[in-house]
C-alpha positions in Angstrom: -37.1 60.3 -42.0 -35.9 58.3 -38.9 -37.9 55.3 -40.0 -35.9 55.2 -43.3 -32.4 55.2 -41.7 -30.6 52.1 -40.3 -30.4 52.1 -36.5 -26.5 52.1 -36.8 -26.7 55.4 -38.7 -29.1 56.9 -36.2 -26.9 55.9 -33.3 -24.0 57.9 -34.9 -26.2 60.9 -35.6 -28.4 61.0 -32.5 -28.4 58.1 -29.9 -31.7 59.3 -28.4 -33.5 59.1 -31.7 -31.9 55.7 -32.3 -33.3 54.5 -29.0 -36.7 55.7 -29.9 -36.5 53.9 -33.3 -35.4 50.7 -31.6 -38.4 50.9 -29.4 -40.6 51.2 -32.4 -38.9 48.1 -34.0 -39.5 46.2 -30.8 -43.2 47.0 -31.1 -43.3 45.9 -34.7 -41.4 42.7 -34.0 -43.9 41.9 -31.2 -46.9 42.2 -33.7 -45.1 40.2 -36.4 -44.3 37.4 -34.0 -47.9 37.1 -32.8 -49.1 37.0 -36.4 -46.6 34.3 -37.3 -47.6 32.3 -34.3 -51.3 32.5 -35.1 -50.7 31.5 -38.7 -49.2 28.2 -37.6 -51.1 27.2 -34.5 -54.1 24.9 -34.6 -57.4 25.5 -32.8 -56.2 23.2 -30.0 -53.1 25.2 -29.3 -54.8 28.2 -27.7 -54.7 26.7 -24.2 -51.0 25.8 -24.5 -49.6 29.3 -25.2 -49.4 32.6 -23.4 -51.6 35.3 -24.9 -51.7 39.0 -25.0 -54.1 41.8 -25.9 -52.9 41.5 -29.5 -53.6 37.8 -29.7 -57.2 38.6 -28.7 -57.5 41.5 -31.1 -56.3 39.4 -34.1 -58.7 36.6 -33.2 -61.6 38.9 -32.6 -64.5 39.8 -34.9 -63.3 43.4 -35.1 -63.4 45.0 -38.6 -60.3 44.3 -40.6 -59.2 48.0 -40.5 -58.9 47.7 -36.7 -56.5 44.8 -37.2 -54.3 46.7 -39.7 -50.6 46.0 -38.9 -49.7 49.7 -38.8 -52.4 50.4 -36.3 -51.5 47.5 -34.1 -47.8 48.5 -34.1 -48.8 52.0 -32.9 -50.9 50.4 -30.1 -48.0 48.1 -29.2 -45.7 51.1 -28.9 -48.1 53.0 -26.7 -48.6 50.0 -24.4 -44.9 49.2 -24.1 -44.0 52.8 -23.5 -46.8 53.5 -21.0 -45.9 50.3 -19.1 -42.2 50.8 -18.8 -40.9 54.3 -18.3 -43.6 55.2 -15.7 -43.2 52.2 -13.4 -39.4 52.0 -13.9 -39.1 55.7 -13.1 -41.1 55.4 -9.9 -39.1 52.3 -8.8 -35.9 54.2 -9.5 -37.0 57.0 -7.2 -38.3 54.7 -4.4 -35.1 52.7 -4.5 -32.9 55.8 -4.2 -34.8 57.2 -1.2 -34.8 53.8 0.6 -31.0 53.4 0.1 -30.4 57.0 0.9 -31.9 56.6 4.4 -30.5 53.6 6.4 -33.4 53.8 8.9 -36.0 53.4 6.2 -34.1 50.5 4.6 -33.6 48.7 7.9 -37.3 49.0 8.9 -38.5 47.9 5.4 -36.2 44.8 5.5 -37.5 43.9 9.0 -41.1 44.3 7.9 -40.5 42.1 4.9 -39.0 39.3 6.9 -42.1 37.1 7.3 -43.6 37.5 3.9 -40.3 36.8 2.2 -39.3 33.9 4.4 -39.7 31.3 1.6 -38.0 33.2 -1.2 -36.6 32.2 -3.7 -38.4 28.8 -3.5 -41.7 30.7 -3.5 -42.1 34.1 -5.0 -44.3 36.4 -2.8 -47.8 37.2 -3.9 -49.0 40.7 -4.3 -51.9 40.0 -1.9 -49.3 39.3 0.8 -47.0 42.2 0.1 -49.7 44.8 0.1 -50.6 43.9 3.7 -47.3 45.4 4.8 -48.1 49.1 5.7 -44.5 50.3 5.5 -43.9 48.9 2.0 -47.2 50.5 0.9 -46.1 53.8 2.4 -42.8 53.6 0.5 -44.6 53.0 -2.8 -47.2 55.7 -2.2 -44.4 58.2 -1.4 -42.6 57.2 -4.6 -45.8 57.7 -6.6 -46.3 61.1 -5.0 -42.8 62.3 -5.6 -42.5 61.0 -9.1 -44.1 64.3 -10.2 -46.3 63.3 -13.1 -46.7 66.7 -14.7 -49.4 65.9 -17.2 -52.7 67.8 -17.4 -55.7 65.9 -18.8 -58.4 68.6 -19.2 -62.0 67.7 -19.7 -64.7 69.6 -21.5 -68.4 69.7 -21.0 -69.7 70.2 -24.5 -73.4 70.6 -23.8 -73.9 72.0 -20.3 -72.5 74.6 -18.0 -70.7 73.3 -14.9 -71.4 74.7 -11.5 -68.6 74.6 -8.9 -69.5 76.3 -5.6 -70.1 79.9 -6.6 -68.4 79.6 -10.0 -70.2 78.9 -13.3 -68.0 77.3 -15.9 -69.2 77.9 -19.5 -69.7 74.8 -21.7 -66.8 73.9 -24.0 -64.3 75.3 -21.4 -61.3 73.0 -20.8 -61.0 72.2 -17.1 -58.0 70.5 -15.5 -55.1 70.7 -13.1 -51.6 69.3 -12.7 -51.2 66.1 -10.7 -47.9 67.5 -9.4 -49.8 70.4 -7.7 -52.0 67.9 -5.9 -49.1 65.7 -4.8 -46.9 68.6 -3.5 -49.6 70.6 -1.6 -47.9 71.4 1.7 -51.2 71.7 3.5 -52.0 68.1 2.7 -48.4 66.7 2.7 -46.2 68.6 5.3 -42.6 68.8 4.1 -43.8 67.7 0.6 -40.3 67.3 -0.9 -39.2 64.7 1.7 -39.7 61.0 1.4 -41.7 60.1 4.5 -43.4 56.6 4.3 -44.8 57.0 7.8 -47.2 59.7 6.6 -49.3 56.9 5.1 -49.5 54.8 8.3 -51.8 55.0 11.3 -54.1 57.9 12.0 -53.7 59.8 8.7 -55.3 62.8 7.1 -57.9 61.4 4.7 -56.9 64.1 2.2 -53.6 62.4 1.5 -55.3 59.5 -0.2 -57.8 61.8 -1.9 -55.0 63.9 -3.4 -52.9 60.9 -4.5 -53.9 60.5 -8.2 -50.8 59.1 -10.1 -53.0 57.0 -12.3 -55.6 59.8 -12.5 -59.3 58.9 -11.8 -62.6 58.3 -13.5 -63.4 56.6 -16.7 -60.1 57.6 -18.3 -57.8 56.4 -15.6 -54.7 54.2 -16.3 -55.6 50.8 -17.7 -52.5 49.3 -16.3 -52.7 50.6 -12.7 -53.2 47.1 -11.1 -50.2 45.7 -13.1 -48.1 48.7 -12.0 -49.0 48.2 -8.3 -48.2 44.5 -8.5 -44.8 45.1 -10.2 -43.8 47.7 -7.6 -44.8 45.5 -4.7 -43.0 42.4 -6.0 -39.8 44.2 -7.2 -39.3 46.1 -4.0 -40.2 43.1 -1.9 -37.5 41.0 -3.6 -35.0 43.8 -3.8 -35.2 44.7 -0.1 -35.8 41.2 1.4 -33.9 40.3 4.6 -30.7 38.6 3.6 -30.7 40.1 0.1 -27.9 41.9 -1.5 -26.3 44.8 0.4 -26.5 47.9 -1.7 -25.0 51.4 -1.6 -25.5 54.4 -3.8 -23.1 55.9 -6.3 -25.3 58.9 -7.3 -27.0 61.8 -5.6 -30.5 63.2 -5.4 -29.9 65.5 -8.4 -29.5 62.4 -10.6 -33.0 61.2 -9.5 -35.4 64.0 -8.7 -37.6 65.0 -11.6 -37.2 68.6 -12.7 -38.3 68.5 -16.3 -41.8 68.2 -17.6 -41.9 65.5 -20.3 -45.4 64.3 -19.5 -43.7 62.2 -16.8 -41.1 64.0 -14.8 -37.5 63.6 -15.8 -34.3 64.5 -13.9 -31.6 66.9 -15.1 -30.3 66.3 -18.7 -26.9 65.1 -17.6 -28.3 62.8 -14.9 -26.2 59.6 -14.4 -29.4 57.8 -13.4 -29.6 55.4 -10.4 -26.2 53.9 -9.8 -26.0 51.2 -7.1 -23.1 49.1 -5.9 -24.0 45.5 -5.0 -21.9 43.9 -2.3 
C-alpha cells in the first residue's frame, strides 16, 4: 500500500513510513542510474568511471533472473540500510561520550595532533589513524556500547554438537545476544561506562574475544572494513586539534540505546545528538 501512495501523502499520514519509502526510492534511483549509464557508455569508458557492486553485477555473466531490477532494488536497499544506520548510530554514541567528558576529548585531540598535522591539504589515511591507541579505544568502546541486540542462531542439521558436558541435539537453534557479550561485567568492569583506556596497555584478552559487533565466522559483516575506515576518518577529522569547538545540547537519555530494533535505538522521543559548533 505504501508503495502506491505519493511521498507527500505518506508524510501527512505517517512521517516514519514516508522516510522508509523515500529510502526505497533512493535505492531504486541508484539502480536506474547505473542501468542508464551502462546503456550509453562504450567499452573504453569503464576505466574512467567509478563503479559499484551493481555495475559489476549488471556486467557479469550471472543468469538474467539474478539481474532482475526488482531483485537489485531490494539488494540496494539492504546495502544502503546496513551501511548507514549502523555506522551512523555508533558514531553518534562515540561523539556524545567524547564531548560529554572534557578529559577524553582533550586527550584524543592531543593524540591526533601529529597524524592530522597536514589536514585539510591531506586527508589522513586509515592506516595512520588506526595506529593511535586512544582513538582505537574510543571506537571499540562505542562499538561495545552500541548494543546490537540481534541474535543470529545457527543450526547443525546433520550432527549433534558437543559443548563441554552438554550434548546439543541436531536441528537445535543455538545463539546468544551480542549485547550480553558486550555488557558482561566480569569482562568489562563498569560496563555501562565509556572507558577508552580499558583497551590500552596490559588488557584482559577476553575484552577482544567478547567484542563481536560485526559478528564472526563465515556470516560476519561484509562491510566491516569500510565501517572501521569510516569511523577512524570521521572521528579523526571531527576531533582534530584546531578543529571546531563543540558542546552538547542533549543528554545521555537521547543517545543510549534502550529499544531492541535489531540495532539498539534510544527512547522514542529522543532528540538525537544535538551539538553546538562554536
